[in-house]
N, C-alpha and C positions, 0 to 999 in steps of 0.2 A: 264660265263668267271670272277676268282674273281680280284675285282679291289683293290687300295692300296687307302687311304685315313685318316681322321685324329679326333677325336673325336672334336668337336668345344664347343659341349652344353649338360650338362649331369646334370641329375637332381636325385640325388643320394637317397633321399629321394620317389620318386615315380619311380626311376628304370628305367628311359628313356631319350635320347639327340636327337643328333641329328649326324651326322658323313659327314663332305664333303669331296667329291670327288674332283680327281685330278683336273677336268673338272669344278669345280665350284657350281655343283649340292650338294643339302642335301638329307640326308636318314635318314630317322627315325628309332629309332633304341631302340632295351626295349632290358633290360635285360637278358631275356630268350633266347636271339637269341646271347648272347654273350659266345661264352668257358670257362669252366672251367678255372677262376685265384685262386691266393691265396690272391690279393687283390682288391680291388673295383675300377672297373673303372673310368679314371681321366681326367677333360679336357688335351688337348695336346694328349692323345695318337695315338700313328701312329697306325693302323689298317689295317686290309686284311679284304676285305667282299664279298656277293653273293648281285647282287643289285635287286632287286625286285619290282613289283607296285603289291600294296594292291587292294582288294576289290571294295575299296573307290577310285584308285585313284593314292594315294599319293606313295611316292617310300620311298622304306624301304629296312634297311642293315638285312640278312639274316647269316648265319654262318658266324660271326662275330670273327676274332681273334685278338687279341691285344697282338702286335710284341714286344717283350722284356719282357712281363709280365710273372711269375714264373706260370705254371697251376696249379689249386689244384691237389691233390693227388684221386685219383678213388677210387672207393668204393674195392676193391679187395687190393689197394694198404696199403690203411688205415685200412683192414682186416688181413694182415700180421705185423702190427704192434702191437699197444694198439689198444683195442676193442673202437668202439665211444661210445662216451655217451649219453644216452637214452635223446630221444627229452624231454624236459621240459613242465607240464601240460598249458597249457596258463591261466593264472589265470583268465580268462575270463568266463571260461567254467564254474569252479566251482558256480560263482555266477550265471549262469544261473540255475543253481540245485538248489542254495537256491531261485531263486526267486520262480522257479515252486513248491518248497514245502511248501513254504509259503502262495502259491495260494491253494494249496491241503490243509494245515492245515486250513488256514481259510473257506472255500469253507464245507470239514468236522464238523466246528464249526457253520454252517452256519450263519458268519459273513463276506465272502467273496462274491457279488453275484455272481450268473452265466454270468451276461451280462459281467462285468471288468474281468470274467476270457476270454470270446470270445475276449472281445476286445483284450486284449492283444496277444493271440495268433493271431488272424487278422492283428494286426497292425505289431507285431512280422514279421511276413510273408513278410509285405510287403515290412519292413527295410534290412530282410536280402536278397529281391531280388533287392533291390536299392544298395546293399553294393556288389553285384556279379556284377550287370548290372554297376557299378562305375569302377570297377576291372577290366574290359574288356576292359572299355572304357578307362581306363587309358595302356593300353597293346596295345590297339589298336591307341592310339592316337589321340582317339573322344572327342567330348566334353565333360566334365566332369559334373555329378552332383556336387551341391555346398556344400561346409561344413555341412551351414548351414540348407540344407533340409535334410540333411542324419542324425545330430544331431537334429533338428526337431520331425525327426519320429520316433528316440527312446524317445526322451522327452515324446511323444505322443501316449502312451502302447508301442511303437516300441524299447524296451530296449533290451529284451532279443534275437530278431534278428541282431538287430544291433552289441550287444556281439559274436554271433554265425558267424554274416560277418565278423566281423574281425579278429575272432581266426581262421578260416574255409579258409578264404580266405590272410591273413598275409596282411591285406589292412588299412590302416590307422593306424597302431599299431607302428609306428615310430617319430610322431609328438608330440613333449611335451604337447604343447598346446590344442591338437584333445585328446589324453588320459587323461588329466585332466580333460578338459568338459567332457567327457565319464565316468569318475570315478563320476563326480557333479551328474550327470543323473542320473548313479545307485543310487546312496547315496540317490538321492530323493524318489525314486522307494521304496527303501528297507525299508525307515525311513516310506512312506505312506502305504504300503504293510504291514508294521509289527503294524501298527495302527490299519487295518482294521481287521488283525488277532484277535489282542490281545484285540478289543473291546474299544481302546478308541476313534476311529473315527466309526460313523455310514455315510454308505450310502445316508441317507435321509437328514443327515445335511450337507454333502458335497456337495451335488448336491443346498441344500439350501441356503449355502454361495456362490456356484459359479454362482447363482442365482442374487442373492443382488448383486454380486461384478459389475456382469455385468449390471445388470440396478440398480447404486444407488439411482434414482431418481421416484423408483417404489413401 
């Protein structure tokens, strides 16, 4: 049975919030449970919803309808008018291809060791899984993976998986500070791999430099 309530908390960046019903109970709501509307949900919106209890026991709102909001046009309605614009290619995907191309070229020239390539693929997979899990946690209102952990994985050779995770799952793509950190990490990896592939940086010298930095008194 549908209930009436009010959207009392909303995080537009993460796409979730809480609805307070007439009896004072609060229900977690994700943007995917809200019917298509022309504008974003706002705190104070009056809504109707179907109460539900999730597998974790948390009260959730399903089939949410914001009262008074203009519905977004359906695909069929848009098709009768102007054709929908094609979805733009996410800027992260070409950079993933670029990183792969540099790795391949460096390996073919004998300047990028196989161990480094395996490291990029292994950590990339770990980072991709972490982004998928964090997106799921955000959707279900569970405890999140910290941004520092996600960025740390990207920095530690997981950058390709991180970029793929952001693009495929539309996760962490709207926070300017996070996007800026991602760009810096990407730039560092591009510069490092270009140095390897171009012969300006040798694996042995890099390892020696790292060991001397970790043990300066040795």
